[in-house]
N, CA, C, O and the ligand as a Tripos MOL2 file, in Angstrom:
@<TRIPOS>MOLECULE
protein
  249   247    63     0     0
PROTEIN
NO_CHARGES

@<TRIPOS>ATOM
      1 N         -36.7360  -69.6530   -6.6270 N.3       1 MET1
      2 CA        -35.4740  -70.3120   -6.2260 C.3       1 MET1
      3 C         -34.3550  -69.9410   -7.1960 C.2       1 MET1
      4 O         -34.5720  -69.8230   -8.4020 O.2       1 MET1
      5 N         -33.1870  -69.7630   -6.6590 N.am      2 VAL2
      6 CA        -32.0310  -69.4980   -7.5010 C.3       2 VAL2
      7 C         -31.2930  -70.8080   -7.7460 C.2       2 VAL2
      8 O         -30.9590  -71.5380   -6.8140 O.2       2 VAL2
      9 N         -31.0520  -71.0820   -9.0090 N.am      3 ASP3
     10 CA        -30.2960  -72.2890   -9.3390 C.3       3 ASP3
     11 C         -28.8020  -71.9950   -9.2130 C.2       3 ASP3
     12 O         -28.2550  -71.2410  -10.0170 O.2       3 ASP3
     13 N         -28.1520  -72.5630   -8.2420 N.am      4 PRO4
     14 CA        -26.7290  -72.2460   -8.0120 C.3       4 PRO4
     15 C         -25.8110  -72.7600   -9.1130 C.2       4 PRO4
     16 O         -24.6460  -72.3690   -9.1930 O.2       4 PRO4
     17 N         -26.3350  -73.6260   -9.9490 N.am      5 THR5
     18 CA        -25.4800  -74.1750  -10.9950 C.3       5 THR5
     19 C         -25.5280  -73.3630  -12.2800 C.2       5 THR5
     20 O         -24.7420  -73.5990  -13.1970 O.2       5 THR5
     21 N         -26.4540  -72.4040  -12.3480 N.am      6 SER6
     22 CA        -26.5340  -71.5950  -13.5600 C.3       6 SER6
     23 C         -25.3620  -70.6290  -13.6170 C.2       6 SER6
     24 O         -24.8240  -70.2260  -12.5850 O.2       6 SER6
     25 N         -24.9770  -70.2680  -14.8130 N.am      7 ASP7
     26 CA        -23.8500  -69.3610  -14.9660 C.3       7 ASP7
     27 C         -24.3070  -68.0630  -15.6140 C.2       7 ASP7
     28 O         -23.7560  -67.6170  -16.6200 O.2       7 ASP7
     29 N         -25.3090  -67.4830  -15.0200 N.am      8 VAL8
     30 CA        -25.8410  -66.2320  -15.5400 C.3       8 VAL8
     31 C         -24.7790  -65.1430  -15.4780 C.2       8 VAL8
     32 O         -24.0470  -65.0250  -14.4950 O.2       8 VAL8
     33 N         -24.7100  -64.3750  -16.5060 N.am      9 GLY9
     34 CA        -23.7740  -63.2460  -16.5020 C.3       9 GLY9
     35 C         -22.4920  -63.5450  -17.2350 C.2       9 GLY9
     36 O         -21.7110  -62.6330  -17.5060 O.2       9 GLY9
     37 N         -22.2600  -64.7820  -17.5570 N.am     10 GLU10
     38 CA        -21.0350  -65.1320  -18.2650 C.3      10 GLU10
     39 C         -21.3260  -65.5970  -19.6820 C.2      10 GLU10
     40 O         -20.4540  -66.1420  -20.3590 O.2      10 GLU10
     41 N         -22.5310  -65.3820  -20.1150 N.am     11 ASP11
     42 CA        -22.8840  -65.8510  -21.4530 C.3      11 ASP11
     43 C         -22.1060  -65.1200  -22.5320 C.2      11 ASP11
     44 O         -21.9980  -63.8940  -22.5080 O.2      11 ASP11
     45 N         -21.5760  -65.8590  -23.4580 N.am     12 VAL12
     46 CA        -20.8930  -65.2870  -24.6080 C.3      12 VAL12
     47 C         -21.5490  -65.8600  -25.8510 C.2      12 VAL12
     48 O         -21.6360  -67.0780  -26.0060 O.2      12 VAL12
     49 N         -22.0010  -65.0030  -26.7200 N.am     13 SER13
     50 CA        -22.6290  -65.4950  -27.9370 C.3      13 SER13
     51 C         -21.5630  -66.0910  -28.8510 C.2      13 SER13
     52 O         -20.4140  -65.6520  -28.8320 O.2      13 SER13
     53 N         -21.9300  -67.0660  -29.6310 N.am     14 PRO14
     54 CA        -20.9520  -67.7150  -30.5180 C.3      14 PRO14
     55 C         -20.2240  -66.7280  -31.4180 C.2      14 PRO14
     56 O         -19.0540  -66.9250  -31.7470 O.2      14 PRO14
     57 N         -20.9040  -65.6870  -31.8070 N.am     15 GLU15
     58 CA        -20.2620  -64.7210  -32.7080 C.3      15 GLU15
     59 C         -19.1390  -63.9730  -32.0020 C.2      15 GLU15
     60 O         -18.1820  -63.5330  -32.6390 O.2      15 GLU15
     61 N         -19.2570  -63.8310  -30.6880 N.am     16 ASP16
     62 CA        -18.2690  -63.0640  -29.9410 C.3      16 ASP16
     63 C         -17.1990  -63.9350  -29.3120 C.2      16 ASP16
     64 O         -16.2030  -63.4300  -28.7930 O.2      16 ASP16
     65 N         -17.4010  -65.2310  -29.3570 N.am     17 ALA17
     66 CA        -16.4710  -66.1190  -28.6760 C.3      17 ALA17
     67 C         -15.1220  -66.1330  -29.3890 C.2      17 ALA17
     68 O         -15.0550  -66.2140  -30.6160 O.2      17 ALA17
     69 N         -14.0540  -66.0550  -28.6040 N.am     18 PRO18
     70 CA        -12.7250  -66.1600  -29.2080 C.3      18 PRO18
     71 C         -12.4330  -67.6000  -29.5960 C.2      18 PRO18
     72 O         -13.1110  -68.5260  -29.1510 O.2      18 PRO18
     73 N         -11.4370  -67.7730  -30.4140 N.am     19 THR19
     74 CA        -11.0320  -69.1280  -30.7670 C.3      19 THR19
     75 C          -9.6240  -69.3890  -30.2600 C.2      19 THR19
     76 O          -8.7950  -68.4850  -30.1630 O.2      19 THR19
     77 N          -9.3840  -70.6320  -29.9460 N.am     20 CYS20
     78 CA         -8.0830  -71.0360  -29.4310 C.3      20 CYS20
     79 C          -7.0110  -70.8220  -30.5000 C.2      20 CYS20
     80 O          -7.1670  -71.2480  -31.6450 O.2      20 CYS20
     81 N          -5.9280  -70.1620  -30.1140 N.am     21 ALA21
     82 CA         -4.8650  -69.8660  -31.0770 C.3      21 ALA21
     83 C          -4.0900  -71.1150  -31.4760 C.2      21 ALA21
     84 O          -3.3710  -71.1050  -32.4750 O.2      21 ALA21
     85 N          -4.2280  -72.1720  -30.7180 N.am     22 THR22
     86 CA         -3.5060  -73.4060  -31.0280 C.3      22 THR22
     87 C          -4.3630  -74.3840  -31.8150 C.2      22 THR22
     88 O          -3.9610  -74.8350  -32.8870 O.2      22 THR22
     89 N          -5.5320  -74.7140  -31.2990 N.am     23 CYS23
     90 CA         -6.3280  -75.7590  -31.9440 C.3      23 CYS23
     91 C          -7.5260  -75.2080  -32.7060 C.2      23 CYS23
     92 O          -8.1860  -75.9500  -33.4340 O.2      23 CYS23
     93 N          -7.8170  -73.9220  -32.5500 N.am     24 GLY24
     94 CA         -8.8890  -73.3120  -33.3110 C.3      24 GLY24
     95 C         -10.2800  -73.5580  -32.7540 C.2      24 GLY24
     96 O         -11.2690  -73.1480  -33.3610 O.2      24 GLY24
     97 N         -10.3700  -74.2110  -31.6230 N.am     25 GLU25
     98 CA        -11.6650  -74.4530  -31.0040 C.3      25 GLU25
     99 C         -12.2530  -73.1360  -30.5100 C.2      25 GLU25
    100 O         -11.5470  -72.2690  -29.9960 O.2      25 GLU25
    101 N         -13.5610  -73.0160  -30.6820 N.am     26 GLN26
    102 CA        -14.2210  -71.8390  -30.1570 C.3      26 GLN26
    103 C         -14.3230  -71.9720  -28.6370 C.2      26 GLN26
    104 O         -14.6360  -73.0380  -28.1080 O.2      26 GLN26
    105 N         -14.0580  -70.8870  -27.9670 N.am     27 ILE27
    106 CA        -14.0230  -70.9270  -26.5070 C.3      27 ILE27
    107 C         -15.2900  -70.2960  -25.9570 C.2      27 ILE27
    108 O         -15.4690  -69.0800  -26.0290 O.2      27 ILE27
    109 N         -16.1590  -71.1190  -25.4110 N.am     28 LEU28
    110 CA        -17.4250  -70.6490  -24.8730 C.3      28 LEU28
    111 C         -17.4730  -70.9270  -23.3790 C.2      28 LEU28
    112 O         -17.7510  -72.0440  -22.9420 O.2      28 LEU28
    113 N         -17.2000  -69.9010  -22.6220 N.am     29 ASN29
    114 CA        -17.3050  -70.0150  -21.1610 C.3      29 ASN29
    115 C         -16.4900  -71.1710  -20.5910 C.2      29 ASN29
    116 O         -16.9060  -71.8300  -19.6380 O.2      29 ASN29
    117 N         -15.3410  -71.4030  -21.1780 N.am     30 GLU30
    118 CA        -14.4880  -72.4650  -20.6560 C.3      30 GLU30
    119 C         -13.8250  -72.0030  -19.3660 C.2      30 GLU30
    120 O         -13.2720  -70.9050  -19.3010 O.2      30 GLU30
    121 N         -13.8840  -72.8390  -18.3520 N.am     31 ARG31
    122 CA        -13.2170  -72.5080  -17.0970 C.3      31 ARG31
    123 C         -11.7070  -72.4520  -17.2830 C.2      31 ARG31
    124 O         -11.0030  -71.7450  -16.5620 O.2      31 ARG31
    125 N         -11.2260  -73.2030  -18.2540 N.am     32 THR32
    126 CA         -9.7890  -73.2920  -18.4760 C.3      32 THR32
    127 C          -9.2920  -72.2510  -19.4720 C.2      32 THR32
    128 O          -8.1210  -72.2580  -19.8500 O.2      32 THR32
    129 N         -10.1690  -71.3690  -19.8910 N.am     33 HIS33
    130 CA         -9.8390  -70.3180  -20.8400 C.3      33 HIS33
    131 C          -8.6160  -69.5200  -20.3710 C.2      33 HIS33
    132 O          -8.5710  -69.0300  -19.2430 O.2      33 HIS33
    133 N          -7.6310  -69.4030  -21.2600 N.am     34 ARG34
    134 CA         -6.4420  -68.6150  -20.9490 C.3      34 ARG34
    135 C          -6.3020  -67.5160  -21.9880 C.2      34 ARG34
    136 O          -6.5990  -67.7150  -23.1660 O.2      34 ARG34
    137 N          -5.8520  -66.3670  -21.5420 N.am     35 VAL35
    138 CA         -5.5950  -65.2740  -22.4640 C.3      35 VAL35
    139 C          -4.2300  -64.6920  -22.1500 C.2      35 VAL35
    140 O          -3.8950  -64.4550  -20.9890 O.2      35 VAL35
    141 N          -3.4600  -64.4680  -23.1760 N.am     36 ILE36
    142 CA         -2.2070  -63.7560  -22.9800 C.3      36 ILE36
    143 C          -2.2300  -62.5210  -23.8570 C.2      36 ILE36
    144 O          -2.8320  -62.5090  -24.9310 O.2      36 ILE36
    145 N          -1.5670  -61.4890  -23.3800 N.am     37 THR37
    146 CA         -1.4900  -60.2540  -24.1540 C.3      37 THR37
    147 C          -0.0450  -59.7840  -24.1790 C.2      37 THR37
    148 O           0.7360  -60.0550  -23.2670 O.2      37 THR37
    149 N           0.2790  -59.0930  -25.2200 N.am     38 TRP38
    150 CA          1.6080  -58.5230  -25.3320 C.3      38 TRP38
    151 C           1.5430  -57.3000  -26.2150 C.2      38 TRP38
    152 O           0.5600  -57.0680  -26.9200 O.2      38 TRP38
    153 N           2.6170  -56.5180  -26.1630 N.am     39 ILE39
    154 CA          2.6670  -55.3120  -26.9800 C.3      39 ILE39
    155 C           3.5430  -55.5680  -28.1960 C.2      39 ILE39
    156 O           4.6770  -56.0340  -28.0800 O.2      39 ILE39
    157 N           3.0020  -55.2580  -29.3490 N.am     40 GLU40
    158 CA          3.7500  -55.4430  -30.5830 C.3      40 GLU40
    159 C           3.4290  -54.2690  -31.5000 C.2      40 GLU40
    160 O           2.2650  -53.9970  -31.7970 O.2      40 GLU40
    161 N           4.4570  -53.5910  -31.9350 N.am     41 ASP41
    162 CA          4.2590  -52.4230  -32.7910 C.3      41 ASP41
    163 C           3.2920  -51.4210  -32.1620 C.2      41 ASP41
    164 O           2.4110  -50.8770  -32.8290 O.2      41 ASP41
    165 N           3.4790  -51.1930  -30.8610 N.am     42 ASP42
    166 CA          2.6720  -50.2270  -30.1190 C.3      42 ASP42
    167 C           1.1840  -50.5710  -30.0820 C.2      42 ASP42
    168 O           0.3460  -49.7090  -29.8180 O.2      42 ASP42
    169 N           0.8660  -51.8230  -30.3470 N.am     43 ALA43
    170 CA         -0.5260  -52.2600  -30.2560 C.3      43 ALA43
    171 C          -0.6030  -53.4680  -29.3400 C.2      43 ALA43
    172 O           0.3150  -54.2850  -29.2720 O.2      43 ALA43
    173 N          -1.7080  -53.5550  -28.6470 N.am     44 VAL44
    174 CA         -1.8940  -54.6980  -27.7580 C.3      44 VAL44
    175 C          -2.3820  -55.8910  -28.5630 C.2      44 VAL44
    176 O          -3.4260  -55.8380  -29.2140 O.2      44 VAL44
    177 N          -1.6140  -56.9590  -28.5070 N.am     45 GLN45
    178 CA         -2.0000  -58.1950  -29.1650 C.3      45 GLN45
    179 C          -2.5100  -59.1530  -28.1070 C.2      45 GLN45
    180 O          -2.0970  -59.0780  -26.9500 O.2      45 GLN45
    181 N          -3.3870  -60.0360  -28.4840 N.am     46 SER46
    182 CA         -3.8540  -61.0310  -27.5230 C.3      46 SER46
    183 C          -4.0690  -62.3670  -28.2130 C.2      46 SER46
    184 O          -4.3330  -62.4340  -29.4130 O.2      46 SER46
    185 N          -3.9530  -63.4030  -27.4420 N.am     47 ALA47
    186 CA         -4.2020  -64.7420  -27.9510 C.3      47 ALA47
    187 C          -4.9920  -65.5020  -26.8990 C.2      47 ALA47
    188 O          -4.7170  -65.4130  -25.7020 O.2      47 ALA47
    189 N          -5.9710  -66.2440  -27.3680 N.am     48 HIS48
    190 CA         -6.8270  -67.0080  -26.4620 C.3      48 HIS48
    191 C          -6.5240  -68.4870  -26.6140 C.2      48 HIS48
    192 O          -6.1590  -68.9630  -27.6890 O.2      48 HIS48
    193 N          -6.6820  -69.1930  -25.5180 N.am     49 PHE49
    194 CA         -6.4570  -70.6400  -25.5230 C.3      49 PHE49
    195 C          -7.5360  -71.3150  -24.7150 C.2      49 PHE49
    196 O          -8.0030  -70.7790  -23.7110 O.2      49 PHE49
    197 N          -7.9360  -72.5040  -25.1600 N.am     50 CYS50
    198 CA         -9.0220  -73.1960  -24.4580 C.3      50 CYS50
    199 C          -8.5390  -73.7920  -23.1440 C.2      50 CYS50
    200 O          -9.3390  -73.9920  -22.2300 O.2      50 CYS50
    201 N          -7.2660  -74.0740  -23.0340 N.am     51 ASP51
    202 CA         -6.7630  -74.5550  -21.7520 C.3      51 ASP51
    203 C          -5.2490  -74.3810  -21.6850 C.2      51 ASP51
    204 O          -4.6090  -73.9420  -22.6410 O.2      51 ASP51
    205 N          -4.7030  -74.7330  -20.5400 N.am     52 GLU52
    206 CA         -3.2780  -74.5160  -20.3070 C.3      52 GLU52
    207 C          -2.4170  -75.3190  -21.2790 C.2      52 GLU52
    208 O          -1.3390  -74.8780  -21.6780 O.2      52 GLU52
    209 N          -2.9050  -76.5020  -21.6550 N.am     53 ARG53
    210 CA         -2.1170  -77.3340  -22.5680 C.3      53 ARG53
    211 C          -1.9370  -76.6410  -23.9080 C.2      53 ARG53
    212 O          -0.8400  -76.6260  -24.4680 O.2      53 ARG53
    213 N          -3.0280  -76.0620  -24.4230 N.am     54 CYS54
    214 CA         -2.9220  -75.3570  -25.6940 C.3      54 CYS54
    215 C          -2.0200  -74.1350  -25.5560 C.2      54 CYS54
    216 O          -1.2730  -73.7990  -26.4760 O.2      54 CYS54
    217 N          -2.0930  -73.4760  -24.4060 N.am     55 ARG55
    218 CA         -1.2300  -72.3160  -24.2050 C.3      55 ARG55
    219 C           0.2340  -72.7400  -24.2600 C.2      55 ARG55
    220 O           1.0690  -72.0560  -24.8520 O.2      55 ARG55
    221 N           0.5310  -73.8670  -23.6420 N.am     56 MET56
    222 CA          1.9110  -74.3530  -23.6200 C.3      56 MET56
    223 C           2.3590  -74.8150  -24.9990 C.2      56 MET56
    224 O           3.5410  -74.7360  -25.3350 O.2      56 MET56
    225 N           1.4170  -75.2950  -25.7890 N.am     57 ASN57
    226 CA          1.7510  -75.8020  -27.1180 C.3      57 ASN57
    227 C           1.8830  -74.7010  -28.1520 C.2      57 ASN57
    228 O           2.3710  -74.9280  -29.2590 O.2      57 ASN57
    229 N           1.4490  -73.5210  -27.7860 N.am     58 TRP58
    230 CA          1.4820  -72.4130  -28.7460 C.3      58 TRP58
    231 C           2.9160  -71.9830  -28.9770 C.2      58 TRP58
    232 O           3.6490  -71.7050  -28.0280 O.2      58 TRP58
    233 N           3.3100  -71.9290  -30.2240 N.am     59 ASP59
    234 CA          4.7010  -71.5660  -30.4980 C.3      59 ASP59
    235 C           4.8900  -70.0750  -30.6860 C.2      59 ASP59
    236 O           6.0170  -69.5930  -30.7980 O.2      59 ASP59
    237 N           3.7880  -69.3480  -30.7200 N.am     60 GLY60
    238 CA          3.8810  -67.8950  -30.7290 C.3      60 GLY60
    239 C           4.3840  -67.3000  -32.0190 C.2      60 GLY60
    240 O           4.7440  -66.1230  -32.0430 O.2      60 GLY60
    241 N           4.4240  -68.0520  -33.0810 N.am     61 ASP61
    242 CA          4.8420  -67.4610  -34.3500 C.3      61 ASP61
    243 C           3.7990  -66.4850  -34.8570 C.2      61 ASP61
    244 O           2.5950  -66.6930  -34.7040 O.2      61 ASP61
    245 N           4.2810  -65.4290  -35.4560 N.am     62 SER62
    246 CA          3.3300  -64.4130  -35.9250 C.3      62 SER62
    247 C           3.9330  -63.6400  -37.0720 C.2      62 SER62
    248 O           3.2930  -62.7370  -37.6110 O.2      62 SER62
    249 ZN         -7.0880  -75.2210  -27.7830 Zn       63 ZN63
@<TRIPOS>BOND
     1     1     2 1
     2     2     3 1
     3     3     4 2
     4     3     5 am
     5     5     6 1
     6     6     7 1
     7     7     8 2
     8     7     9 am
     9     9    10 1
    10    10    11 1
    11    11    12 2
    12    11    13 am
    13    13    14 1
    14    14    15 1
    15    15    16 2
    16    15    17 am
    17    17    18 1
    18    18    19 1
    19    19    20 2
    20    19    21 am
    21    21    22 1
    22    22    23 1
    23    23    24 2
    24    23    25 am
    25    25    26 1
    26    26    27 1
    27    27    28 2
    28    27    29 am
    29    29    30 1
    30    30    31 1
    31    31    32 2
    32    31    33 am
    33    33    34 1
    34    34    35 1
    35    35    36 2
    36    35    37 am
    37    37    38 1
    38    38    39 1
    39    39    40 2
    40    39    41 am
    41    41    42 1
    42    42    43 1
    43    43    44 2
    44    43    45 am
    45    45    46 1
    46    46    47 1
    47    47    48 2
    48    47    49 am
    49    49    50 1
    50    50    51 1
    51    51    52 2
    52    51    53 am
    53    53    54 1
    54    54    55 1
    55    55    56 2
    56    55    57 am
    57    57    58 1
    58    58    59 1
    59    59    60 2
    60    59    61 am
    61    61    62 1
    62    62    63 1
    63    63    64 2
    64    63    65 am
    65    65    66 1
    66    66    67 1
    67    67    68 2
    68    67    69 am
    69    69    70 1
    70    70    71 1
    71    71    72 2
    72    71    73 am
    73    73    74 1
    74    74    75 1
    75    75    76 2
    76    75    77 am
    77    77    78 1
    78    78    79 1
    79    79    80 2
    80    79    81 am
    81    81    82 1
    82    82    83 1
    83    83    84 2
    84    83    85 am
    85    85    86 1
    86    86    87 1
    87    87    88 2
    88    87    89 am
    89    89    90 1
    90    90    91 1
    91    91    92 2
    92    91    93 am
    93    93    94 1
    94    94    95 1
    95    95    96 2
    96    95    97 am
    97    97    98 1
    98    98    99 1
    99    99   100 2
   100    99   101 am
   101   101   102 1
   102   102   103 1
   103   103   104 2
   104   103   105 am
   105   105   106 1
   106   106   107 1
   107   107   108 2
   108   107   109 am
   109   109   110 1
   110   110   111 1
   111   111   112 2
   112   111   113 am
   113   113   114 1
   114   114   115 1
   115   115   116 2
   116   115   117 am
   117   117   118 1
   118   118   119 1
   119   119   120 2
   120   119   121 am
   121   121   122 1
   122   122   123 1
   123   123   124 2
   124   123   125 am
   125   125   126 1
   126   126   127 1
   127   127   128 2
   128   127   129 am
   129   129   130 1
   130   130   131 1
   131   131   132 2
   132   131   133 am
   133   133   134 1
   134   134   135 1
   135   135   136 2
   136   135   137 am
   137   137   138 1
   138   138   139 1
   139   139   140 2
   140   139   141 am
   141   141   142 1
   142   142   143 1
   143   143   144 2
   144   143   145 am
   145   145   146 1
   146   146   147 1
   147   147   148 2
   148   147   149 am
   149   149   150 1
   150   150   151 1
   151   151   152 2
   152   151   153 am
   153   153   154 1
   154   154   155 1
   155   155   156 2
   156   155   157 am
   157   157   158 1
   158   158   159 1
   159   159   160 2
   160   159   161 am
   161   161   162 1
   162   162   163 1
   163   163   164 2
   164   163   165 am
   165   165   166 1
   166   166   167 1
   167   167   168 2
   168   167   169 am
   169   169   170 1
   170   170   171 1
   171   171   172 2
   172   171   173 am
   173   173   174 1
   174   174   175 1
   175   175   176 2
   176   175   177 am
   177   177   178 1
   178   178   179 1
   179   179   180 2
   180   179   181 am
   181   181   182 1
   182   182   183 1
   183   183   184 2
   184   183   185 am
   185   185   186 1
   186   186   187 1
   187   187   188 2
   188   187   189 am
   189   189   190 1
   190   190   191 1
   191   191   192 2
   192   191   193 am
   193   193   194 1
   194   194   195 1
   195   195   196 2
   196   195   197 am
   197   197   198 1
   198   198   199 1
   199   199   200 2
   200   199   201 am
   201   201   202 1
   202   202   203 1
   203   203   204 2
   204   203   205 am
   205   205   206 1
   206   206   207 1
   207   207   208 2
   208   207   209 am
   209   209   210 1
   210   210   211 1
   211   211   212 2
   212   211   213 am
   213   213   214 1
   214   214   215 1
   215   215   216 2
   216   215   217 am
   217   217   218 1
   218   218   219 1
   219   219   220 2
   220   219   221 am
   221   221   222 1
   222   222   223 1
   223   223   224 2
   224   223   225 am
   225   225   226 1
   226   226   227 1
   227   227   228 2
   228   227   229 am
   229   229   230 1
   230   230   231 1
   231   231   232 2
   232   231   233 am
   233   233   234 1
   234   234   235 1
   235   235   236 2
   236   235   237 am
   237   237   238 1
   238   238   239 1
   239   239   240 2
   240   239   241 am
   241   241   242 1
   242   242   243 1
   243   243   244 2
   244   243   245 am
   245   245   246 1
   246   246   247 1
   247   247   248 2
@<TRIPOS>SUBSTRUCTURE
     1 MET1         2 RESIDUE 1 A MET
     2 VAL2         6 RESIDUE 1 A VAL
     3 ASP3        10 RESIDUE 1 A ASP
     4 PRO4        14 RESIDUE 1 A PRO
     5 THR5        18 RESIDUE 1 A THR
     6 SER6        22 RESIDUE 1 A SER
     7 ASP7        26 RESIDUE 1 A ASP
     8 VAL8        30 RESIDUE 1 A VAL
     9 GLY9        34 RESIDUE 1 A GLY
    10 GLU10       38 RESIDUE 1 A GLU
    11 ASP11       42 RESIDUE 1 A ASP
    12 VAL12       46 RESIDUE 1 A VAL
    13 SER13       50 RESIDUE 1 A SER
    14 PRO14       54 RESIDUE 1 A PRO
    15 GLU15       58 RESIDUE 1 A GLU
    16 ASP16       62 RESIDUE 1 A ASP
    17 ALA17       66 RESIDUE 1 A ALA
    18 PRO18       70 RESIDUE 1 A PRO
    19 THR19       74 RESIDUE 1 A THR
    20 CYS20       78 RESIDUE 1 A CYS
    21 ALA21       82 RESIDUE 1 A ALA
    22 THR22       86 RESIDUE 1 A THR
    23 CYS23       90 RESIDUE 1 A CYS
    24 GLY24       94 RESIDUE 1 A GLY
    25 GLU25       98 RESIDUE 1 A GLU
    26 GLN26      102 RESIDUE 1 A GLN
    27 ILE27      106 RESIDUE 1 A ILE
    28 LEU28      110 RESIDUE 1 A LEU
    29 ASN29      114 RESIDUE 1 A ASN
    30 GLU30      118 RESIDUE 1 A GLU
    31 ARG31      122 RESIDUE 1 A ARG
    32 THR32      126 RESIDUE 1 A THR
    33 HIS33      130 RESIDUE 1 A HIS
    34 ARG34      134 RESIDUE 1 A ARG
    35 VAL35      138 RESIDUE 1 A VAL
    36 ILE36      142 RESIDUE 1 A ILE
    37 THR37      146 RESIDUE 1 A THR
    38 TRP38      150 RESIDUE 1 A TRP
    39 ILE39      154 RESIDUE 1 A ILE
    40 GLU40      158 RESIDUE 1 A GLU
    41 ASP41      162 RESIDUE 1 A ASP
    42 ASP42      166 RESIDUE 1 A ASP
    43 ALA43      170 RESIDUE 1 A ALA
    44 VAL44      174 RESIDUE 1 A VAL
    45 GLN45      178 RESIDUE 1 A GLN
    46 SER46      182 RESIDUE 1 A SER
    47 ALA47      186 RESIDUE 1 A ALA
    48 HIS48      190 RESIDUE 1 A HIS
    49 PHE49      194 RESIDUE 1 A PHE
    50 CYS50      198 RESIDUE 1 A CYS
    51 ASP51      202 RESIDUE 1 A ASP
    52 GLU52      206 RESIDUE 1 A GLU
    53 ARG53      210 RESIDUE 1 A ARG
    54 CYS54      214 RESIDUE 1 A CYS
    55 ARG55      218 RESIDUE 1 A ARG
    56 MET56      222 RESIDUE 1 A MET
    57 ASN57      226 RESIDUE 1 A ASN
    58 TRP58      230 RESIDUE 1 A TRP
    59 ASP59      234 RESIDUE 1 A ASP
    60 GLY60      238 RESIDUE 1 A GLY
    61 ASP61      242 RESIDUE 1 A ASP
    62 SER62      246 RESIDUE 1 A SER
    63 ZN63       249 GROUP 0 **** ****
């Protein structure tokens, strides 16, 4: 039997999990996970957020 509630294929090991740029929480398979990317100094920058609220609260200072 296949368990429809399992989330096989989306596993992220703790070592590889990104952390929220606002609150610092580690993001492990969060449905609300947000990522933004931008170009800065010819390099792609990215920031991860655990949810939309943290994304909105991010002031983007760098
Ligand atoms: Zn957060």
